[in-house]
C-alpha positions, 0 to 999 in steps of 0.5 A: 300130733306129728312131732318135728325137730325144731332144733335142726342145727342143734344136732350139729353140736353132736355131728360136728368136729371142732365146730361151734354152734350156740343154741338158745331156747327162749320161753316168754310167758305172758300174764294170761299164761300163754306165750311163745317158744323161740329156738335160735341156732347160730353156727360157725362156718365149720359147723355149716360145712360139716352139715351140708355143702349148701344150706339151701338143701335144708328143708323145713316144711314139717316145721311150718306145717306144725305151726312154727314160724321160720326165720332163716337160715341166713348165711353171712360172708364168712359162711356162718349161719343163724336160724330161728323158729318160733311157736306160740302156746295158748296156755300153760299146759301147752308149753310142754307139748311144744317143747316135746316137738324137739324129739323124733316121734319114734324116740319117746324115751329121749327127753331133751328139754322137760319143762313144766309151766304152772300158773296159779291164782290166789284171791283173799276171801275178804279182799283185804290183800291184793289178788296174786297170780303166781307163775312157776317154771320147773324142769331139766335140760339134758345137754348130752342127748343121743345124736339119733334123737335129731335125725329126721326127714327134713334133711336131704335124702342123700345126706345120711347121718345115721351112722356118723353120730358116734363117730362125730360125737367123739370128735365134737368140740367143747365150745358149743353151748345151749341156753334156756331163757325164761321170761315171766311176768313180774319180778322173777326169782331163781335158785339155779339160774342167772338173771340178766335183767330181762330173763332168767338164763341157764347155760351149759356146754353141749355134751356135758354129762350133768343135767341142768336143773331149771327153776324160775318163779314170779308173782304179780299182784293186781290191786284192782280186785282188792279195790272192788272187794273193798268197795263191795265190803263197804257197800255191804257194811253201809247196807247193813248199817242202813237196814239196822238204822231203819229197823231201829227207827221203826222199833223206836217209832213203834215204842213211842207211838201212843196207843191209837196212833199206830198203823194198825189203829190208823188202818182200823179208823180208816176202815171205819171211816170208809164204811161210814163214807159208803153208808153216807153215799147210799141213797137216803131220804132228804130231810129239810132241816135248814132253809138257806137264802141269798141276801141279795135277790131273796131278802132284799133287792136289787140282786146286784147292788154294785151296779144298781145302787153303789156305782150310781151313788158314787158317780152322783157325788163324784162324776169323774169316779172310775167305775172299774176302780169302784168294782175292784175296791168293792170286791176287796171290801166284800172279801175283808181285805179293806175296811169300809172306811178305807173303801170310802177313802179310796173312792175319794168320798171319805168326808161324807162316808157315813152319810153316803153309807146310810143312803146306800143301805136305805136304798135296799128294798125288802122283797114283798112278803118277806116278814110274813114268810119268816114268821111262818118259818119260825112257827114251823120251826124251820130255821132260816140262814142268810148268806151274801157277798157283803162286808160284815159292817154293812151286813150288820146294819142292813140286818138291823135296819130290816128288823131281821135279827130275830127272824134269821137264825144265821147271817153269814157274809163274805167279809167275815170269812174272806170268801165270796159266792159262788165259792163253797166256803159260805155254805160250809161255814153255815153248815158248821154253825148250824150243825146240819148236813148240806144234804138236808138244806134247801138253798134259795137264790135268783143267781144261777151260778150260786145255785150250781155251786150249792147243788154240787155240794149236795144241797136242794136248790130253788131259783127264786123269782119274785112277782111277775119277773121272767123266769130263765130256763133252769134245771133248778126248782122254780120258786115264784115268790114266798107264797109258792114256797109255802104252798109247796110245803103244805102250809 
C-alpha cells in the first residue's frame, strides 16, 4: 500500500522560523473496535508564508486516493490556515497502519507515531458477572522527527525543501505543539495523559527531545449477556428439576403400584385380551342357547299398544285428551321416568286409574299357539326370555294375567333399566342375566327396527308373522307362526 503523509502542515514546525503550527491527532474508537483518525493542523500566517506564496499550490491527490477525507485548507483574513484529514479504520488492527501513513514510504526507519489498539472481550463462564469489553491504547509520540520524513511529492515541483531541513530546524520556534487525543468507549483511565471530559490528551512542544508515552484504557460492561446467561441457567435448573421430579414420580409410582397393575402386567393382560378377541372373532359354529322374544307382537297383540289400545281407551273416557301428550307421557312411563300413578294423573284419569289399567291390560290377546309352544321349548330345555317396552308394573301384571311366570325364564322390560327398544341395553341386560353370548341367541320380533339392532349385536334374527298376515320384504329369517319355528328345529 502506498503511504501518504497526512501531516502536511506538521512539517512546517520543522521548516518554519518563528512560526506557530498546532497539530492534533484525534483517534476515536467505537464500541465494535472500528473508528476514525482525524489529523487537524492550524498554522499562523508566518508558517503559511514560509511554506508557499499561495496555499492553493498544495496538492492532496495522494491523500484522497488513499481513502482520506480532506477538509480545507482554508485561509482566513489574517492569512492563518487550517486543514484536516480523516480516515476510517474497520478494526483495531488497522489503526497502526493508518497512523503509519504519516511517514515517507522510503523511510521506514522513522517512527513518528507508534500507537497500538487492543480490544479484548471477557465473559463469565457461568454468566454471573456482566460481559466486559476492554479497550487499551498504548504507544509513543516523537515530537522531534527528522524534517526529511515529511517531504513528499504532494508539494509543488518548484518548491524544494529537501536542503532546508537542518537550516530551518535551527530557527524553529518553541510555540508549535502537537497533541494526541484518544476517545474510547466507556469511562477512560490513563497514567500519562490528561482527561478533558471527552478524551484523554497528550500534548508536546514540537521539537522536544523526550518521547511522549501514550496510554489509555476503558472497560464497557454489557448486562444483556448476563441476563440471557441467567435466563439460560434458570431454564436449565428448571429442566433438571422437572426431569428429577418426573423421575421421582415414576419411581414412586413404580414402588407403590401393586403387582399385577404395573405397566408390564397391564400390557400382558392387554395382549391376552387381544388374543382372546382375535379368537372370538374367528368364525365359529352358532349354538342356540337362548330364544329371545318381543313381548308385543310375539307373545301378545297388538304390536303397538299405544295406538291400538291405550289412546282409544283414554279418549273414550276423556274425549278432549291430547294424543300427542299421551304418547309423550307413555314414553316417559316406559323409560321409568314417571310412575304408573303419575301417568294416569297427568292424563287426567287418576280417580279411575285402577279400573282403566285393568281394562287396558285385559285387552291384550295372546298370540295363538303361545302356551303349547312355550311348553315344547321347556321340554326341549331351550330357555325363553321376553323383552319389551313396558313399565315394570304393567309387565308384572301382564305376565301374571297371561300365566307366563313359569314359562318364561326372563322378563326384562324398558322401565326396569331405563332404555327402550331398539336400543341395545335390553339385549345386554338379558345376556348378563342369562349368562349367554348374544352370538348364541335367536331373537324373534315382528318389528324390523328391533331386528336390525339385534343383528348388529351378533344375534340370529327372525321376523315373526302370525297366521295369514302379509310378510314384508326383509333380510331376516321369516317365521310364520310358532308351528313354523318348531318345524325348523325338527321338533
